[in-house]
C-alpha positions in Angstrom: 41.4 42.7 21.4 39.2 40.6 19.0 35.6 39.7 19.7 34.6 36.0 19.1 31.2 35.9 17.4 30.7 32.2 17.4 30.3 31.9 13.6 33.2 29.4 13.3 31.6 27.2 15.9 28.2 27.4 14.2 29.8 26.4 10.9 31.4 23.4 12.5 28.1 22.4 14.0 26.4 22.7 10.6 29.1 20.6 8.9 28.8 18.0 11.7 25.0 17.8 11.3 25.4 17.6 7.5 27.9 14.7 7.8 25.6 13.0 10.3 22.6 13.4 8.0 24.7 11.9 5.1 25.8 9.0 7.2 22.2 8.2 8.2 21.0 8.5 4.6 23.8 6.1 3.5 22.9 3.7 6.3 19.3 3.7 5.3 20.2 2.9 1.8 22.4 0.0 3.0 19.5 -1.4 5.1 17.2 -1.0 2.1 19.7 -2.8 -0.1 20.2 -5.7 2.3 16.4 -6.1 2.6 16.1 -6.2 -1.2 18.9 -8.7 -1.4 17.0 -11.0 1.0 14.0 -10.8 -1.2 15.8 -11.2 -4.4 16.1 -15.1 -4.3 12.4 -15.3 -3.9 11.9 -13.3 -7.1 14.6 -15.3 -8.9 12.9 -18.6 -7.9 9.8 -17.5 -9.8 11.9 -17.7 -13.1 11.8 -21.5 -12.7 8.1 -21.8 -12.1 6.1 -23.8 -14.7 2.4 -24.2 -15.5 0.7 -27.3 -14.1 -2.7 -28.7 -13.3 -5.3 -25.9 -13.3 -3.0 -23.7 -15.5 -3.7 -26.0 -18.4 -7.5 -26.3 -17.6 -8.0 -22.6 -18.4 -5.5 -22.2 -21.2 -5.5 -22.9 -24.9 -3.5 -22.2 -28.1 -6.7 -20.6 -29.5 -7.9 -17.2 -28.2 -11.5 -18.1 -29.0 -11.2 -21.2 -26.9 -9.7 -19.2 -24.0 -12.8 -17.0 -23.9 -15.1 -20.1 -24.2 -13.2 -21.7 -21.2 -13.5 -18.6 -19.1 -17.3 -18.5 -19.8 -17.6 -22.2 -19.0 -15.8 -21.8 -15.7 -17.9 -18.7 -14.8 -21.1 -20.6 -15.5 -20.2 -23.9 -13.9 -17.4 -23.4 -11.4 -16.7 -20.0 -10.0 -17.5 -16.3 -10.3 -14.0 -15.0 -9.8 -13.9 -13.4 -13.3 -10.8 -11.2 -13.0 -8.8 -14.2 -11.6 -10.1 -16.3 -14.5 -8.8 -13.8 -17.1 -5.5 -13.6 -15.2 -5.0 -17.5 -15.2 -5.6 -17.5 -18.9 -3.2 -14.6 -19.5 0.0 -16.6 -20.1 -1.5 -18.7 -23.0 -3.0 -15.5 -24.5 0.3 -13.6 -24.2 2.2 -16.6 -25.6 -0.1 -16.6 -28.6 0.2 -12.9 -29.2 4.0 -12.7 -28.8 4.7 -16.1 -30.4 6.7 -17.1 -27.3 6.8 -20.4 -25.5 4.2 -20.7 -22.7 7.0 -22.0 -20.5 8.9 -18.7 -21.0 5.9 -16.4 -20.6 4.6 -18.1 -17.5 7.7 -17.6 -15.3 8.1 -14.0 -16.5 4.5 -13.3 -15.5 5.1 -14.9 -12.1 8.2 -12.7 -11.5 6.1 -9.6 -12.3 3.3 -10.7 -9.9 5.8 -11.5 -7.2 7.6 -8.2 -7.6 4.2 -6.5 -7.8 3.3 -7.8 -4.4 6.5 -6.5 -2.8 6.1 -3.1 -4.6 2.5 -2.9 -3.4 3.5 -3.5 0.2 6.1 -0.8 -0.1 3.5 1.5 -1.6 1.1 0.7 1.2 3.8 1.5 3.8 4.5 4.8 2.0 0.8 5.6 2.1 0.6 5.1 5.8 3.9 6.8 6.6 3.0 9.7 4.4 5.0 12.8 5.4 7.5 10.8 7.5 10.1 10.4 4.8 10.3 7.8 2.0 13.2 5.8 3.5 11.1 4.7 6.5 8.2 3.6 4.3 10.4 1.7 1.8 12.3 0.0 4.6 9.3 -1.1 6.5 7.6 -2.3 3.3 10.6 -4.5 2.5 10.8 -5.9 6.0 7.1 -6.6 6.2 7.5 -8.5 2.8 10.3 -10.5 4.3 8.2 -11.4 7.3 5.0 -12.2 5.4 6.8 -14.4 2.8 8.5 -16.2 5.6 5.2 -17.0 7.5 2.7 -17.8 4.7 1.8 -21.5 4.8 2.2 -22.1 1.1 4.9 -20.0 -0.6 4.4 -22.0 -3.9 0.7 -21.1 -4.1 1.4 -17.5 -3.2 4.2 -16.7 -5.6 4.8 -19.5 -8.0 1.5 -21.0 -9.0 -0.8 -18.7 -11.0 -4.2 -20.1 -9.9 -3.3 -19.4 -6.3 -1.6 -16.0 -7.1 -4.5 -14.7 -9.2 -7.2 -15.3 -6.6 -5.3 -14.4 -3.4 -2.0 -12.6 -3.8 -3.7 -10.0 -6.0 -6.5 -9.7 -3.4 -3.9 -9.2 -0.7 -2.4 -6.4 -2.7 -5.7 -4.6 -3.0 -6.6 -5.1 0.6 -3.3 -3.8 2.0 -3.3 -0.8 -0.3 -6.9 0.0 0.7 -6.4 -0.3 4.5 -3.3 1.9 4.4 -5.1 4.6 2.3 -8.3 4.4 4.3 -6.7 4.6 7.8 -4.3 7.4 6.7 -7.2 9.4 5.1 -9.3 9.0 8.2 -6.6 9.9 10.7 -5.5 13.0 8.7 -9.1 14.0 7.8 -7.7 14.3 4.2 -9.6 15.7 1.2 -9.8 13.2 -1.7 -9.9 14.5 -5.2 -12.0 13.0 -8.0 -9.2 11.1 -10.0 -7.9 9.6 -6.7 -11.4 8.5 -5.7 -11.9 6.8 -9.1 -8.7 4.9 -8.7 -9.6 3.6 -5.2 -13.1 2.7 -6.3 -11.8 0.8 -9.2 -9.3 -1.0 -7.0 -12.0 -2.0 -4.6 -14.2 -3.2 -7.4 -11.6 -5.5 -8.9 -10.3 -6.7 -5.4 -13.8 -7.7 -4.3 -14.3 -9.7 -7.5 -11.2 -11.8 -6.9 -12.6 -14.2 -4.4 -15.6 -14.8 -2.0 -14.4 -13.1 1.2 -12.1 -10.1 0.6 -15.1 -7.9 0.1 -16.0 -8.2 3.7 -12.6 -6.8 4.8 -13.0 -3.8 2.4 -16.5 -3.1 3.7 -15.4 -3.4 7.3 -12.4 -1.0 6.8 -14.7 1.5 5.0 -17.3 1.4 7.7 -14.7 1.7 10.5 -13.0 4.7 8.8 -16.4 6.3 8.1 -17.4 5.9 11.7 -14.1 7.5 12.9 -14.7 10.4 10.5 -18.3 10.9 11.8 -17.2 10.9 15.4 -14.2 13.2 14.9 -14.9 15.5 11.9 -18.6 15.3 11.0 -20.1 14.0 7.8 -18.2 16.1 5.2 -15.5 13.6 4.5 -17.3 10.2 4.6 -18.2 10.1 0.9 -14.9 8.5 -0.3 -15.5 5.6 2.0 -19.2 5.3 0.8 -18.0 5.3 -2.8 -15.3 2.7 -2.3 -17.6 0.5 -0.3 -20.3 0.7 -3.1 -17.7 -0.2 -5.7 -16.7 -3.2 -3.6 -20.3 -4.4 -3.4 -20.6 -4.0 -7.2 -17.5 -6.0 -7.8 -18.7 -8.7 -5.4 -21.9 -8.9 -7.4 -19.9 -10.5 -10.2 -18.8 -13.3 -7.9 -22.1 -13.7 -6.1 -24.3 -13.8 -9.2 -22.3 -16.4 -11.0 -24.3 -19.5 -11.9 -21.3 -21.7 -11.0 -21.7 -21.0 -7.3 -24.7 -23.2 -6.8 -23.3 -25.9 -9.0 -20.0 -26.0 -7.1 -21.8 -26.2 -3.7 -23.9 -29.0 -5.1 -20.7 -31.1 -5.5 -19.9 -31.0 -1.8 -22.2 -33.1 0.4 -21.3 -31.2 3.6 -21.8 -27.7 2.2 -24.6 -25.4 3.3 -24.7 -26.3 7.0 -24.6 -23.0 8.9 -24.1 -24.3 12.4 -21.4 -26.9 11.4 -19.7 -24.2 9.4 -19.6 -21.8 12.3 -18.2 -24.5 14.6 -15.6 -25.6 12.0 -14.5 -22.0 11.3 -13.9 -21.5 15.0 -11.8 -24.6 15.1 -9.8 -23.7 12.1 -9.0 -20.2 13.4 -7.9 -21.7 16.7 -5.7 -24.1 14.9 -4.0 -21.4 12.8 -3.6 -19.1 15.9 -2.1 -22.0 17.9 0.4 -22.8 15.1 1.6 -19.2 15.0 1.6 -18.5 18.7 4.9 -20.3 19.6 6.9 -19.3 16.5 9.8 -17.0 17.3 9.3 -15.2 13.9 5.9 -13.9 15.1 7.5 -12.3 18.2 10.2 -10.9 16.1 7.6 -9.3 13.7 5.7 -7.8 16.7 9.0 -6.3 18.0 9.8 -5.0 14.5 6.4 -3.2 14.3 6.7 -1.7 17.8 10.1 -0.3 17.2 9.1 1.2 13.8 6.2 2.7 15.6 8.5 4.3 18.1 10.8 5.5 15.3 7.9 7.3 13.6 6.0 8.4 16.7 4.1 11.6 16.4 1.4 13.2 18.5 -2.1 12.3 17.3 -4.8 15.0 17.8 -7.6 12.7 19.0 -5.9 10.1 21.2 -9.1 8.5 22.6 -10.7 8.0 19.2 -7.4 6.9 17.7 -7.1 4.1 20.3 -10.6 3.1 19.6 -9.9 3.1 15.9 -6.8 0.9 16.3 -8.6 -1.6 18.5 -11.4 -1.6 16.0 -9.0 -2.5 13.2 -7.6 -5.5 15.2 -11.1 -6.7 16.0 -12.2 -6.2 12.4 -9.2 -8.2 11.0 -9.8 -11.0 13.5 -13.5 -11.2 12.7 -12.7 -11.2 8.9 -10.4 -14.1 9.3 -13.2 -16.0 11.0 -15.7 -15.0 8.3 -13.3 -16.2 5.6 -13.1 -19.7 7.2 -16.9 -19.7 7.7 -17.5 -18.8 4.0 -15.1 -21.6 3.0 -16.7 -24.2 5.3 -20.2 -23.2 4.2 -19.4 -23.4 0.5 -17.4 -26.6 0.6 -17.9 -28.2 3.9 -14.1 -28.1 4.4 -11.3 -25.9 5.5 -10.2 -23.2 3.0 -6.9 -24.2 1.3 -3.6 -22.8 2.3 -3.5 -20.5 -0.8 -6.4 -18.6 0.8 -4.8 -18.7 4.3 -1.8 -17.0 2.6 -4.0 -13.9 2.0 -5.5 -14.0 5.4 -2.2 -13.9 7.2 -0.7 -11.1 5.0 -3.7 -8.9 5.3 -4.2 -9.6 9.0 -0.5 -8.9 9.6 -0.5 -5.6 7.7 -3.7 -4.4 9.4 -2.4 -5.4 12.8 0.8 -3.5 12.1 -1.1 -0.4 11.2 -3.2 -0.7 14.4 -0.1 -1.2 16.5 1.5 1.8 14.9 -1.5 3.9 15.9 -1.3 2.6 19.5 2.4 3.3 19.8 2.0 6.8 18.3 -0.7 7.6 21.0 1.5 6.3 23.8 4.8 7.7 22.6 3.5 10.9 20.9 4.1 13.1 23.9 7.9 12.5 23.8 8.2 12.1 20.0 10.6 15.0 19.9 13.1 13.1 22.1 12.9 10.0 19.9 13.5 12.0 16.7 17.2 12.5 17.8 17.8 8.7 18.0 15.3 7.7 15.2 18.0 5.9 13.2 19.2 3.8 16.1 15.6 2.7 16.8 15.2 1.8 13.1 18.5 -0.1 13.3 17.2 -2.1 16.3 14.0 -2.8 14.4 16.0 -4.1 11.5 17.8 -6.6 13.7 14.4 -8.1 14.5 14.2 -9.4 10.9 17.2 -11.8 11.5 15.0 -14.6 13.1 12.8 -14.5 10.1 15.6 -15.7 7.9 15.3 -19.1 9.7 11.6 -19.4 8.8 10.6 -22.6 7.1 10.0 -21.0 3.7 13.5 -19.5 3.6 15.0 -22.8 4.7 13.1 -24.6 2.0 14.3 -22.1 -0.6 17.9 -22.6 0.4 17.7 -26.4 0.5 15.8 -26.7 -2.8 17.6 -24.1 -4.8 19.9 -26.5 -6.7 16.8 -28.4 -7.9 15.0 -25.5 -9.4 16.8 -25.2 -12.7 16.7 -28.9 -13.2 12.9 -28.9 -12.6 12.4 -26.1 -15.1 14.6 -27.7 -17.8 12.7 -31.1 -17.5 9.4 -29.3 -17.8 10.6 -27.6 -20.9 11.5 -31.0 -22.3 8.0 -32.3 -21.5 6.5 -29.3 -23.2 8.7 -30.0 -26.3 7.6 -33.6 -26.4 3.9 -32.9 -26.1 4.1 -30.0 -28.6 5.9 -32.1 -31.3 4.6 -35.6 -30.8 2.3 -36.7 -33.6 0.6 -39.5 -31.6 -2.7 -38.9 -29.9 -1.6 -40.8 -26.8 1.6 -39.6 -25.2 3.6 -41.0 -22.2 5.7 -38.2 -20.6 8.8 -39.1 -18.5 8.9 -38.6 -14.8 10.7 -35.6 -13.3 14.0 -36.5 -11.6 13.3 -33.7 -9.1 10.1 -32.4 -7.6 10.9 -29.3 -5.4 7.9 -28.6 -3.2 8.5 -24.9 -3.7 7.5 -25.1 -7.3 5.6 -28.4 -7.9 2.1 -29.4 -6.7 0.0 -31.8 -8.7 1.8 -34.3 -10.9 0.2 -36.2 -13.8 -1.2 -39.7 -13.0 0.0 -43.0 -14.1 -1.8 -45.4 -16.5 -4.3 -44.1 -19.1 -5.9 -41.8 -16.6 -8.4 -39.4 -18.2 -9.3 -37.4 -15.1 -7.8 -34.2 -13.6 -5.1 -33.0 -14.3 -4.3 -35.4 -17.2 -7.5 -34.4 -19.0 -6.6 -30.7 -18.9 -3.0 -31.3 -20.2 -4.3 -33.5 -23.0 -6.9 -31.0 -24.1 -4.3 -28.1 -24.1 -1.9 -30.0 -26.3 -4.7 -31.5 -28.5 -4.1 -35.1 -27.5 -6.6 -37.8 -26.7 -4.6 -39.0 -23.7 -1.5 -37.9 -21.7 -0.2 -40.0 -19.0 2.9 -40.4 -16.7 5.5 -43.0 -17.3 5.8 -45.8 -14.8 8.1 -45.2 -11.8 11.0 -47.1 -13.3 11.2 -44.7 -16.2 12.8 -41.4 -15.6 
């Protein structure tokens, strides 16, 4: 009589678990691949972007003139020094590499657009540290799909360097910082010297990109510091002190620029505190109202909640974690109001959509982190049960991205895609005409297509000498550049 020891059954169970694990890994890779494929046309569209308006104002064939232009803008217009260097980068790179500006520019826009997506993925991996790379990469890609579907001006976020340099780059820094700061505070992590130098440098540059991102960095640093003081004592607060100090130093570059007072002097309604507060409240209400009834917003919230369930874990300090999460939401909402106030106080008007792009991305990512923390607190006690069905929860979350594909920005991309190559080719022809014409006064032909995804400010008719004609003429060394009458294409 033989004795059954169960070894064959255990081997079968192990083989079954191994096959199941491989199936899930393959399914995750498929989801990551599909998400990347959704984002690919957005990156491909950047290859058709072309410089226009402000791009020419801060560019020159001469490296010496580029430095002089940056200095002139810093003294008379704005203190956003890193952004000024970035806007001038295409003409500098074209000069160094002997390539056409209209080749360098789209390549740079592709790199910046891809950099945004990679930074969101990196931010997600930072927050989901220790939970597997597949979850972090997938959420990062899906957040990118959501954010790029909701931003009010996709052109100024991905395809126009003056908008990208000031706000997309600031959104990159802010999202990376809030992910690192919250994860560090929640884990009571020890930060080494090289890592602290990196994060301080990031905060320094990010704060110098525009007039309001610094307040978000300072708010996140203070909130994380307060959480550490209340839960772990004073030993681990110094990284937040150091990064906040670096942000203040970077903001000094913006704040101390002589151009700030000169720019405010050009706006008759600037400088009124009470009117600015009232207008800021109205602008925030307007933005909130425009987003409240959009199905894409509900889909995004569902996506975050389901990802929160899929990654649920028990947090050691639930009460303070809830307070931390609610503090993050309050901070992000207050920061949005402050940004609108700063814009209204500086110009007497609403901040442009290129700035609202950053606000929505950073608010959305911060809100997602806060919601993750809340879901983890609620679902942490039965996280072990969710782990067995984690993939199916992630699959349900992935389905929430489908309504986002009908967002206005994706619909615009699909409808205007046939025009993009034509637009780029006609801009190349304009560049050739202006580069080779010997006359001091040049009339350029009209574009046969003007996709809103890529074009913003067109040249003016007649012998106009104001913006943007003046910048284009100066860049090409002409006395005047004007647009042909409407009958001439």
